[in-house]
MOPAC internal coordinates of N, CA, C and O (Angstrom, degrees):
PM7 1SCF
backbone

  N    0.0000 0     0.00 0     0.00 0    0    0    0
  C    1.4382 1     0.00 0     0.00 0    1    0    0
  C    1.5196 1   108.03 1     0.00 0    2    1    0
  O    1.2310 1   120.88 1   -43.85 1    3    2    1
  N    1.3201 1   115.91 1   136.15 1    3    2    1
  C    1.4579 1   121.74 1   176.43 1    5    3    2
  C    1.5195 1   108.85 1  -113.16 1    6    5    3
  O    1.2310 1   121.25 1   -47.29 1    7    6    5
  N    1.2956 1   115.22 1   132.71 1    7    6    5
  C    1.4578 1   120.27 1   178.01 1    9    7    6
  C    1.5190 1   107.51 1  -116.01 1   10    9    7
  O    1.2310 1   121.41 1   -55.19 1   11   10    9
  N    1.3151 1   114.91 1   124.81 1   11   10    9
  C    1.4650 1   119.74 1   179.68 1   13   11   10
  C    1.5189 1   109.89 1   -71.14 1   14   13   11
  O    1.2310 1   120.25 1   -34.00 1   15   14   13
  N    1.3119 1   117.14 1   146.00 1   15   14   13
  C    1.4709 1   119.33 1   177.48 1   17   15   14
  C    1.5251 1   110.59 1   -65.14 1   18   17   15
  O    1.2310 1   121.28 1   -31.15 1   19   18   17
  N    1.3156 1   115.15 1   148.85 1   19   18   17
  C    1.4662 1   120.13 1   177.75 1   21   19   18
  C    1.5160 1   109.07 1   -69.82 1   22   21   19
  O    1.2310 1   121.44 1   -38.15 1   23   22   21
  N    1.3187 1   114.85 1   141.85 1   23   22   21
  C    1.4613 1   120.15 1   176.79 1   25   23   22
  C    1.5139 1   108.33 1  -125.70 1   26   25   23
  O    1.2310 1   121.30 1   -32.56 1   27   26   25
  N    1.2861 1   115.12 1   147.44 1   27   26   25
  C    1.4591 1   119.77 1   174.33 1   29   27   26
  C    1.5186 1   108.12 1   -78.66 1   30   29   27
  O    1.2310 1   120.84 1   -58.03 1   31   30   29
  N    1.3174 1   116.01 1   121.97 1   31   30   29
  C    1.4529 1   119.63 1   176.99 1   33   31   30
  C    1.5180 1   111.03 1   -88.93 1   34   33   31
  O    1.2310 1   121.27 1   150.70 1   35   34   33
  N    1.3092 1   115.17 1   -29.30 1   35   34   33
  C    1.4527 1   119.75 1  -177.87 1   37   35   34
  C    1.5157 1   108.50 1  -142.57 1   38   37   35
  O    1.2310 1   121.15 1   -49.01 1   39   38   37
  N    1.2790 1   115.40 1   130.99 1   39   38   37
  C    1.4573 1   120.76 1   178.23 1   41   39   38
  C    1.5140 1   108.13 1  -131.02 1   42   41   39
  O    1.2310 1   121.16 1   -52.14 1   43   42   41
  N    1.2923 1   115.39 1   127.86 1   43   42   41
  C    1.4588 1   120.40 1   177.83 1   45   43   42
  C    1.5274 1   108.68 1   -83.97 1   46   45   43
  O    1.2310 1   121.03 1   -41.27 1   47   46   45
  N    1.2969 1   115.63 1   138.73 1   47   46   45
  C    1.4543 1   120.27 1   179.45 1   49   47   46
  C    1.5173 1   109.47 1  -116.63 1   50   49   47
  O    1.2310 1   121.10 1   -50.72 1   51   50   49
  N    1.2901 1   115.51 1   129.28 1   51   50   49
  C    1.4555 1   121.02 1   176.48 1   53   51   50
  C    1.5074 1   108.49 1  -135.99 1   54   53   51
  O    1.2310 1   120.89 1   -10.08 1   55   54   53
  N    1.2838 1   115.90 1   169.92 1   55   54   53
  C    1.4589 1   118.53 1  -178.11 1   57   55   54
  C    1.5155 1   110.47 1  -146.69 1   58   57   55
  O    1.2310 1   121.58 1   -35.29 1   59   58   57
  N    1.2973 1   114.59 1   144.71 1   59   58   57
  C    1.4556 1   122.38 1   169.91 1   61   59   58
  C    1.5210 1   104.85 1  -108.76 1   62   61   59
  O    1.2310 1   120.96 1   -69.17 1   63   62   61
  N    1.3024 1   115.77 1   110.83 1   63   62   61
  C    1.4608 1   120.39 1  -177.34 1   65   63   62
  C    1.5145 1   109.40 1  -100.90 1   66   65   63
  O    1.2310 1   120.80 1   -41.48 1   67   66   65
  N    1.3188 1   116.07 1   138.52 1   67   66   65
  C    1.4655 1   120.76 1  -179.25 1   69   67   66
  C    1.5256 1   109.36 1  -142.66 1   70   69   67
  O    1.2310 1   121.44 1   -20.74 1   71   70   69
  N    1.3044 1   114.85 1   159.26 1   71   70   69
  C    1.4627 1   120.74 1   177.91 1   73   71   70
  C    1.5270 1   110.30 1   -64.95 1   74   73   71
  O    1.2310 1   120.99 1   -27.56 1   75   74   73
  N    1.3120 1   115.72 1   152.44 1   75   74   73
  C    1.4639 1   120.42 1   178.15 1   77   75   74
  C    1.5228 1   111.11 1   -59.19 1   78   77   75
  O    1.2310 1   120.31 1   151.54 1   79   78   77
  N    1.3170 1   117.02 1   -28.46 1   79   78   77
  C    1.4655 1   121.67 1  -178.84 1   81   79   78
  C    1.5263 1   111.65 1   -92.79 1   82   81   79
  O    1.2310 1   120.32 1  -146.48 1   83   82   81
  N    1.3249 1   117.00 1    33.52 1   83   82   81
  C    1.4632 1   121.33 1   178.29 1   85   83   82
  C    1.5278 1   108.99 1   -56.70 1   86   85   83
  O    1.2310 1   119.88 1   -50.30 1   87   86   85
  N    1.3327 1   117.84 1   129.70 1   87   86   85
  C    1.4683 1   119.72 1  -179.62 1   89   87   86
  C    1.5313 1   111.44 1   -56.23 1   90   89   87
  O    1.2310 1   121.17 1   -35.66 1   91   90   89
  N    1.3162 1   115.37 1   144.34 1   91   90   89
  C    1.4632 1   121.17 1  -177.48 1   93   91   90
  C    1.5295 1   111.59 1   -54.92 1   94   93   91
  O    1.2310 1   119.95 1   139.39 1   95   94   93
  N    1.3284 1   117.70 1   -40.61 1   95   94   93
  C    1.4663 1   120.56 1  -179.31 1   97   95   94
  C    1.5156 1   112.49 1   -60.29 1   98   97   95
  O    1.2310 1   120.42 1   138.70 1   99   98   97
  N    1.3180 1   116.81 1   -41.30 1   99   98   97
  C    1.4661 1   120.67 1   178.66 1  101   99   98
  C    1.5217 1   110.36 1   -67.83 1  102  101   99
  O    1.2310 1   120.58 1   137.77 1  103  102  101
  N    1.3216 1   116.49 1   -42.23 1  103  102  101
  C    1.4700 1   120.79 1   178.41 1  105  103  102
  C    1.5312 1   110.30 1   -62.59 1  106  105  103
  O    1.2310 1   120.39 1   137.60 1  107  106  105
  N    1.3366 1   116.85 1   -42.40 1  107  106  105
  C    1.4652 1   121.19 1   179.51 1  109  107  106
  C    1.5257 1   110.87 1   -64.85 1  110  109  107
  O    1.2310 1   120.23 1   140.29 1  111  110  109
  N    1.3356 1   117.16 1   -39.71 1  111  110  109
  C    1.4675 1   120.69 1  -179.98 1  113  111  110
  C    1.5237 1   110.81 1   -60.98 1  114  113  111
  O    1.2310 1   120.11 1   141.61 1  115  114  113
  N    1.3196 1   117.39 1   -38.39 1  115  114  113
  C    1.4619 1   120.49 1  -179.99 1  117  115  114
  C    1.5257 1   112.08 1   -66.50 1  118  117  115
  O    1.2310 1   120.09 1   155.71 1  119  118  117
  N    1.3288 1   117.43 1   -24.29 1  119  118  117
  C    1.4540 1   121.34 1   178.20 1  121  119  118
  C    1.5172 1   113.88 1   -94.64 1  122  121  119
  O    1.2310 1   120.10 1   178.94 1  123  122  121
  N    1.3259 1   117.42 1    -1.06 1  123  122  121
  C    1.4588 1   122.65 1  -177.92 1  125  123  122
  C    1.5272 1   110.81 1   -66.23 1  126  125  123
  O    1.2310 1   119.99 1   -42.84 1  127  126  125
  N    1.3319 1   117.62 1   137.16 1  127  126  125
  C    1.4658 1   121.44 1  -177.13 1  129  127  126
  C    1.5301 1   112.12 1   -62.05 1  130  129  127
  O    1.2310 1   119.82 1   145.06 1  131  130  129
  N    1.3298 1   117.94 1   -34.94 1  131  130  129
  C    1.4675 1   120.18 1   178.79 1  133  131  130
  C    1.5297 1   110.80 1   -68.09 1  134  133  131
  O    1.2310 1   120.45 1   139.83 1  135  134  133
  N    1.3080 1   116.75 1   -40.17 1  135  134  133
  C    1.4695 1   120.60 1   177.74 1  137  135  134
  C    1.5284 1   109.37 1   -64.75 1  138  137  135
  O    1.2310 1   120.29 1   135.86 1  139  138  137
  N    1.3182 1   117.05 1   -44.14 1  139  138  137
  C    1.4632 1   120.77 1   178.20 1  141  139  138
  C    1.5251 1   110.90 1   -60.39 1  142  141  139
  O    1.2310 1   120.32 1   138.70 1  143  142  141
  N    1.3402 1   117.00 1   -41.30 1  143  142  141
  C    1.4621 1   121.15 1   179.21 1  145  143  142
  C    1.5240 1   110.83 1   -63.50 1  146  145  143
  O    1.2310 1   120.33 1   136.94 1  147  146  145
  N    1.3172 1   116.97 1   -43.06 1  147  146  145
  C    1.4703 1   120.47 1   178.95 1  149  147  146
  C    1.5268 1   110.84 1   -63.62 1  150  149  147
  O    1.2310 1   120.52 1   142.39 1  151  150  149
  N    1.3102 1   116.60 1   -37.61 1  151  150  149
  C    1.4606 1   119.77 1   175.91 1  153  151  150
  C    1.5278 1   110.69 1   -62.88 1  154  153  151
  O    1.2310 1   120.62 1   135.46 1  155  154  153
  N    1.3400 1   116.42 1   -44.54 1  155  154  153
  C    1.4643 1   120.24 1   178.48 1  157  155  154
  C    1.5212 1   111.43 1   -60.24 1  158  157  155
  O    1.2310 1   120.58 1   137.86 1  159  158  157
  N    1.3271 1   116.49 1   -42.14 1  159  158  157
  C    1.4618 1   120.71 1   178.86 1  161  159  158
  C    1.5259 1   111.50 1   -63.34 1  162  161  159
  O    1.2310 1   120.63 1   153.11 1  163  162  161
  N    1.3139 1   116.40 1   -26.89 1  163  162  161
  C    1.4688 1   121.19 1   178.69 1  165  163  162
  C    1.5337 1   111.30 1   -88.93 1  166  165  163
  O    1.2310 1   120.58 1  -178.34 1  167  166  165
  N    1.3293 1   116.50 1     1.66 1  167  166  165
  C    1.4569 1   120.45 1   178.28 1  169  167  166
  C    1.5146 1   114.35 1    88.61 1  170  169  167
  O    1.2310 1   120.35 1  -162.57 1  171  170  169
  N    1.3188 1   116.93 1    17.43 1  171  170  169
  C    1.4658 1   121.03 1  -179.58 1  173  171  170
  C    1.5246 1   109.66 1  -120.65 1  174  173  171
  O    1.2310 1   121.07 1   -26.41 1  175  174  173
  N    1.2967 1   115.55 1   153.59 1  175  174  173
  C    1.4633 1   120.32 1   177.91 1  177  175  174
  C    1.5224 1   108.68 1  -129.70 1  178  177  175
  O    1.2310 1   120.87 1   -53.81 1  179  178  177
  N    1.3037 1   115.94 1   126.19 1  179  178  177
  C    1.4622 1   120.61 1   178.90 1  181  179  178
  C    1.5247 1   109.21 1   -73.91 1  182  181  179
  O    1.2310 1   121.04 1   -50.90 1  183  182  181
  N    1.3091 1   115.61 1   129.10 1  183  182  181
  C    1.4597 1   121.25 1   178.48 1  185  183  182
  C    1.5263 1   107.92 1  -139.04 1  186  185  183
  O    1.2310 1   120.72 1   -99.88 1  187  186  185
  N    1.3277 1   116.22 1    80.12 1  187  186  185
  C    1.4680 1   119.47 1  -177.01 1  189  187  186
  C    1.5247 1   111.83 1   -57.42 1  190  189  187
  O    1.2310 1   121.08 1   -37.97 1  191  190  189
  N    1.3107 1   115.53 1   142.03 1  191  190  189
  C    1.4598 1   120.23 1   177.08 1  193  191  190
  C    1.5260 1   109.38 1  -154.31 1  194  193  191
  O    1.2310 1   121.43 1   -15.14 1  195  194  193
  N    1.3092 1   114.87 1   164.86 1  195  194  193
  C    1.4658 1   120.97 1   175.77 1  197  195  194
  C    1.5277 1   108.79 1   -81.01 1  198  197  195
  O    1.2310 1   120.03 1   -19.52 1  199  198  197
  N    1.3206 1   117.56 1   160.48 1  199  198  197
  C    1.4683 1   120.01 1   179.58 1  201  199  198
  C    1.5330 1   113.21 1   -54.69 1  202  201  199
  O    1.2310 1   120.18 1   139.27 1  203  202  201
  N    1.3328 1   117.26 1   -40.73 1  203  202  201
  C    1.4646 1   118.95 1  -179.52 1  205  203  202
  C    1.5257 1   111.55 1   -66.61 1  206  205  203
  O    1.2310 1   119.90 1   144.25 1  207  206  205
  N    1.3328 1   117.80 1   -35.75 1  207  206  205
  C    1.4601 1   121.05 1   177.66 1  209  207  206
  C    1.5273 1   110.70 1   -66.27 1  210  209  207
  O    1.2310 1   120.60 1   136.05 1  211  210  209
  N    1.3320 1   116.47 1   -43.95 1  211  210  209
  C    1.4554 1   119.72 1   178.98 1  213  211  210
  C    1.5258 1   110.28 1   -64.62 1  214  213  211
  O    1.2310 1   120.19 1   142.65 1  215  214  213
  N    1.3212 1   117.24 1   -37.35 1  215  214  213
  C    1.4574 1   120.82 1   177.56 1  217  215  214
  C    1.5175 1   112.13 1   -60.00 1  218  217  215
  O    1.2310 1   120.37 1   137.69 1  219  218  217
  N    1.3210 1   116.90 1   -42.31 1  219  218  217
  C    1.4681 1   121.62 1   178.00 1  221  219  218
  C    1.5274 1   109.68 1   -63.68 1  222  221  219
  O    1.2310 1   120.32 1   134.84 1  223  222  221
  N    1.3344 1   116.99 1   -45.16 1  223  222  221
  C    1.4662 1   121.18 1   179.85 1  225  223  222
  C    1.5283 1   110.70 1   -62.42 1  226  225  223
  O    1.2310 1   120.34 1   134.56 1  227  226  225
  N    1.3197 1   116.95 1   -45.44 1  227  226  225
  C    1.4559 1   121.38 1  -178.77 1  229  227  226
  C    1.5274 1   110.84 1   -64.40 1  230  229  227
  O    1.2310 1   119.90 1   137.01 1  231  230  229
  N    1.3242 1   117.80 1   -42.99 1  231  230  229
  C    1.4659 1   121.35 1   178.57 1  233  231  230
  C    1.5242 1   110.30 1   -61.06 1  234  233  231
  O    1.2310 1   120.08 1   138.85 1  235  234  233
  N    1.3485 1   117.45 1   -41.15 1  235  234  233
  C    1.4646 1   121.39 1   179.30 1  237  235  234
  C    1.5266 1   110.82 1   -62.89 1  238  237  235
  O    1.2310 1   120.06 1   138.79 1  239  238  237
  N    1.3312 1   117.50 1   -41.21 1  239  238  237
  C    1.4681 1   121.10 1   178.29 1  241  239  238
  C    1.5261 1   110.99 1   -64.76 1  242  241  239
  O    1.2310 1   120.37 1   135.95 1  243  242  241
  N    1.3184 1   116.90 1   -44.05 1  243  242  241
  C    1.4673 1   120.56 1   178.94 1  245  243  242
  C    1.5283 1   110.10 1   -60.79 1  246  245  243
  O    1.2310 1   120.34 1   133.81 1  247  246  245
  N    1.3184 1   116.96 1   -46.19 1  247  246  245
  C    1.4651 1   120.92 1   179.94 1  249  247  246
  C    1.5235 1   111.36 1   -62.95 1  250  249  247
  O    1.2310 1   120.39 1   137.12 1  251  250  249
  N    1.3394 1   116.85 1   -42.88 1  251  250  249
  C    1.4702 1   120.91 1  -179.49 1  253  251  250
  C    1.5232 1   110.65 1   -60.41 1  254  253  251
  O    1.2310 1   120.35 1   130.33 1  255  254  253
  N    1.3296 1   116.93 1   -49.67 1  255  254  253
  C    1.4612 1   120.06 1  -176.74 1  257  255  254
  C    1.5188 1   111.80 1   -72.43 1  258  257  255
  O    1.2310 1   119.66 1   152.83 1  259  258  257
  N    1.3052 1   118.26 1   -27.17 1  259  258  257
  C    1.4670 1   120.24 1   174.32 1  261  259  258
  C    1.5256 1   109.79 1   -63.92 1  262  261  259
  O    1.2310 1   120.17 1   139.08 1  263  262  261
  N    1.3350 1   117.28 1   -40.92 1  263  262  261
  C    1.4695 1   120.98 1   177.85 1  265  263  262
  C    1.5237 1   111.07 1   -65.27 1  266  265  263
  O    1.2310 1   120.29 1   137.71 1  267  266  265
  N    1.3366 1   117.04 1   -42.29 1  267  266  265
  C    1.4698 1   120.98 1   178.74 1  269  267  266
  C    1.5252 1   110.08 1   -61.55 1  270  269  267
  O    1.2310 1   120.54 1   132.84 1  271  270  269
  N    1.3158 1   116.56 1   -47.16 1  271  270  269
  C    1.4677 1   121.71 1  -179.30 1  273  271  270
  C    1.5224 1   110.48 1   -61.62 1  274  273  271
  O    1.2310 1   120.32 1   135.43 1  275  274  273
  N    1.3148 1   116.99 1   -44.57 1  275  274  273
  C    1.4584 1   120.72 1  -179.76 1  277  275  274
  C    1.5310 1   110.70 1   -65.08 1  278  277  275
  O    1.2310 1   120.10 1   135.16 1  279  278  277
  N    1.3353 1   117.41 1   -44.84 1  279  278  277
  C    1.4636 1   121.23 1  -179.38 1  281  279  278
  C    1.5249 1   111.85 1   -63.34 1  282  281  279
  O    1.2310 1   120.48 1   146.28 1  283  282  281
  N    1.3250 1   116.68 1   -33.72 1  283  282  281
  C    1.4642 1   121.01 1  -179.65 1  285  283  282
  C    1.5266 1   112.09 1   -84.25 1  286  285  283
  O    1.2310 1   120.24 1   172.82 1  287  286  285
  N    1.3207 1   117.15 1    -7.18 1  287  286  285
  C    1.4570 1   120.46 1  -179.74 1  289  287  286
  C    1.5194 1   113.62 1    69.05 1  290  289  287
  O    1.2310 1   120.35 1  -152.25 1  291  290  289
  N    1.3073 1   116.93 1    27.75 1  291  290  289
  C    1.4639 1   121.17 1  -179.07 1  293  291  290
  C    1.5243 1   109.35 1   -73.98 1  294  293  291
  O    1.2310 1   120.99 1   -45.75 1  295  294  293
  N    1.3142 1   115.72 1   134.25 1  295  294  293
  C    1.4628 1   121.95 1   179.91 1  297  295  294
  C    1.5183 1   109.81 1  -123.81 1  298  297  295
  O    1.2310 1   120.35 1   -35.70 1  299  298  297
  N    1.3074 1   116.94 1   144.30 1  299  298  297
  C    1.4649 1   121.27 1   174.97 1  301  299  298
  C    1.5232 1   108.74 1   -70.96 1  302  301  299
  O    1.2310 1   120.75 1   -36.67 1  303  302  301
  N    1.3017 1   116.18 1   143.33 1  303  302  301
  C    1.4740 1   120.45 1   178.20 1  305  303  302
  C    1.5013 1   110.64 1  -101.32 1  306  305  303
  O    1.2310 1   120.10 1   180.00 1  307  306  305

């Protein structure tokens, strides 16, 4: 018997945006293992990135869902 690996069909994307001058203590707290664990328990995973990286990810999600919506013929009411 062969079992195909599980794939994520839908992934929610969210962001915590902060000023470039975020205090070191706040930045350190976001990287703390206990904070990361609590996020995981809440169903979220911290994935730090630069603004340009997040922009690329967000654009890819918008493009992907635009294709799905168009292919399904979904219209706004």
